[in-house]
C-alpha positions as CSV (number, residue, x, y, z in Angstrom):
1,M,-4.7,-9.3,16.8
2,V,-3.1,-10.7,13.7
3,I,-3.6,-8.4,10.7
4,N,-4.5,-10.1,7.4
5,V,-2.7,-8.3,4.5
6,A,-3.0,-8.3,0.8
7,I,-0.1,-7.0,-1.3
8,L,-0.9,-5.4,-4.6
9,T,2.0,-4.7,-7.0
10,I,1.1,-2.2,-9.7
11,S,3.5,-2.5,-12.6
12,D,3.2,-3.0,-16.3
13,S,6.5,-4.9,-16.6
14,C,5.8,-7.2,-13.7
15,A,2.3,-7.9,-15.0
16,R,3.8,-9.0,-18.3
17,N,6.4,-11.2,-16.5
18,K,9.2,-9.0,-17.9
19,R,10.5,-8.2,-14.4
20,A,10.4,-9.9,-11.0
21,D,8.1,-8.4,-8.3
22,V,10.9,-7.5,-5.9
23,S,8.9,-4.7,-4.2
24,G,6.0,-6.9,-3.4
25,Q,8.3,-9.5,-2.0
26,T,10.1,-6.8,0.0
27,I,6.8,-5.9,1.6
28,K,6.1,-9.5,2.5
29,D,9.6,-10.1,3.9
30,M,9.3,-7.0,6.1
31,L,6.0,-7.9,7.8
32,P,6.7,-9.7,11.1
33,E,4.9,-13.0,11.0
34,D,3.6,-12.7,14.6
35,K,1.6,-9.6,13.7
36,F,0.8,-9.9,10.0
37,V,-0.4,-12.7,7.7
38,V,-0.1,-12.2,3.9
39,C,-3.3,-13.7,2.6
40,D,-2.9,-12.6,-1.0
41,K,-0.3,-11.2,-3.3
42,T,-1.3,-9.9,-6.7
43,I,0.2,-8.0,-9.7
44,V,-1.8,-5.7,-11.9
45,P,-0.7,-3.4,-14.7
46,D,-0.7,0.4,-14.3
47,D,-4.3,0.6,-15.3
48,Y,-7.0,2.5,-13.3
49,Q,-9.7,-0.1,-13.8
50,A,-7.4,-3.0,-12.9
51,I,-6.3,-1.2,-9.7
52,T,-9.7,-0.3,-8.6
53,R,-11.0,-3.8,-9.3
54,A,-8.2,-5.4,-7.2
55,L,-8.6,-2.9,-4.3
56,K,-12.4,-3.5,-4.2
57,H,-11.9,-7.2,-4.3
58,F,-9.4,-7.2,-1.4
59,S,-11.3,-4.7,0.7
60,D,-14.7,-6.3,0.2
61,K,-13.4,-9.6,1.4
62,H,-14.1,-9.6,5.1
63,D,-10.8,-11.2,6.2
64,I,-8.5,-8.6,4.7
65,N,-7.6,-5.8,7.2
66,M,-5.0,-4.0,5.1
67,V,-3.9,-3.7,1.5
68,L,-0.4,-2.5,0.8
69,T,0.2,-1.4,-2.7
70,T,3.6,-0.8,-4.4
71,G,4.1,1.1,-7.6
72,G,2.3,3.7,-9.7
73,T,2.7,6.6,-7.3
74,G,5.1,8.9,-9.3
75,L,4.7,11.4,-12.0
76,G,4.8,9.1,-15.0
77,P,1.9,9.2,-17.4
78,R,0.7,5.7,-16.3
79,D,1.1,6.4,-12.6
80,V,-2.6,6.3,-11.5
81,T,-2.4,4.4,-8.2
82,P,-3.3,7.4,-6.0
83,E,-6.3,8.3,-8.1
84,A,-7.6,4.7,-8.2
85,T,-7.0,4.3,-4.5
86,A,-8.8,7.6,-3.6
87,S,-11.8,6.5,-5.7
88,V,-12.5,3.4,-3.7
89,C,-11.8,4.8,-0.2
90,D,-14.6,5.9,2.2
91,R,-12.2,8.0,4.3
92,M,-8.7,9.3,3.6
93,V,-5.8,8.9,6.2
94,P,-3.5,11.8,5.1
95,G,-1.2,11.5,8.0
96,L,0.3,8.2,6.8
97,S,1.2,9.5,3.3
98,E,2.4,12.8,4.8
99,I,4.8,11.1,7.2
100,L,6.1,8.9,4.4
101,R,7.0,11.9,2.3
102,T,8.3,14.0,5.2
103,K,10.6,11.3,6.7
104,G,11.4,9.9,3.3
105,F,12.7,13.4,2.3
106,N,15.5,12.9,4.9
107,K,16.8,9.9,2.9
108,S,16.0,11.1,-0.6
109,P,14.7,14.5,-1.7
110,N,12.8,12.7,-4.5
111,A,10.5,11.2,-1.8
112,V,8.4,14.4,-2.1
113,L,7.5,13.4,-5.7
114,S,5.6,10.4,-4.5
115,R,1.8,11.0,-4.7
116,G,0.8,7.9,-2.7
117,V,-2.3,8.1,-0.5
118,A,-3.8,6.2,2.3
119,G,-7.4,5.6,3.2
120,T,-10.0,3.1,4.4
121,R,-12.7,1.2,2.6
122,E,-15.0,-0.1,5.2
123,N,-12.7,-2.1,7.5
124,T,-9.7,-2.2,5.3
125,L,-6.8,0.1,5.5
126,I,-5.2,0.8,2.1
127,I,-1.7,2.3,1.9
128,N,0.2,3.2,-1.3
129,L,3.9,2.6,-1.2
130,P,6.4,3.6,-3.9
131,G,7.6,1.1,-6.5
132,S,11.3,0.7,-5.8
133,P,12.3,-2.0,-3.3
134,K,14.6,0.5,-1.5
135,A,11.8,3.1,-1.1
136,V,9.3,0.3,0.0
137,R,11.8,-0.7,2.7
138,E,12.3,2.9,3.9
139,C,8.6,3.6,4.0
140,L,7.6,0.5,5.8
141,E,10.3,1.1,8.4
142,I,8.6,4.5,9.1
143,I,5.1,3.2,9.6
144,L,5.4,-0.5,10.5
145,D,5.0,0.0,14.3
146,I,1.9,2.1,14.0
147,L,0.0,-0.2,11.6
148,P,-1.5,-2.5,14.3
149,H,-2.9,0.4,16.3
150,A,-4.3,2.0,13.1
151,V,-6.1,-1.3,12.2
152,D,-7.3,-1.7,15.8
153,M,-8.8,1.9,15.7
154,M,-10.4,1.3,12.3
155,C,-12.1,-1.8,13.6
156,G,-13.6,0.1,16.6
157,S,-11.0,-0.3,19.4
158,G,-10.2,2.7,21.5
159,H,-7.5,5.3,20.8
């Protein structure tokens, strides 16, 4: 099964074209083309409504199996990605975000400050990743191999 992916970068500066979307491109570059197809890549500002609108748009399209977000997961006043994500999800998948923080802590103690969440909206898996390219790389390395099985399970395949 090939997994159709949408990448959502959440960043005020990227949305205003004041900074290149390096983190979103890092996600795209790390996804093996034999298992993942990036169908859409979008940038929105750190705005609750913009994030929920984009997540609903992607997950309500029947051809998107997974949305990977980058940015807005920290403690900053405009970091609302986890709240926006949780509001659109039917079910949460806490193990994914827990392992990212736990394993991430081994590389950087600051990983525990990430508030990213993971969940599903119908048949779309949504995972929040941090905003820095380095952290995105480290996080995807942790979970990349289990994502195909997670999507298979979500779509009704066995355990």
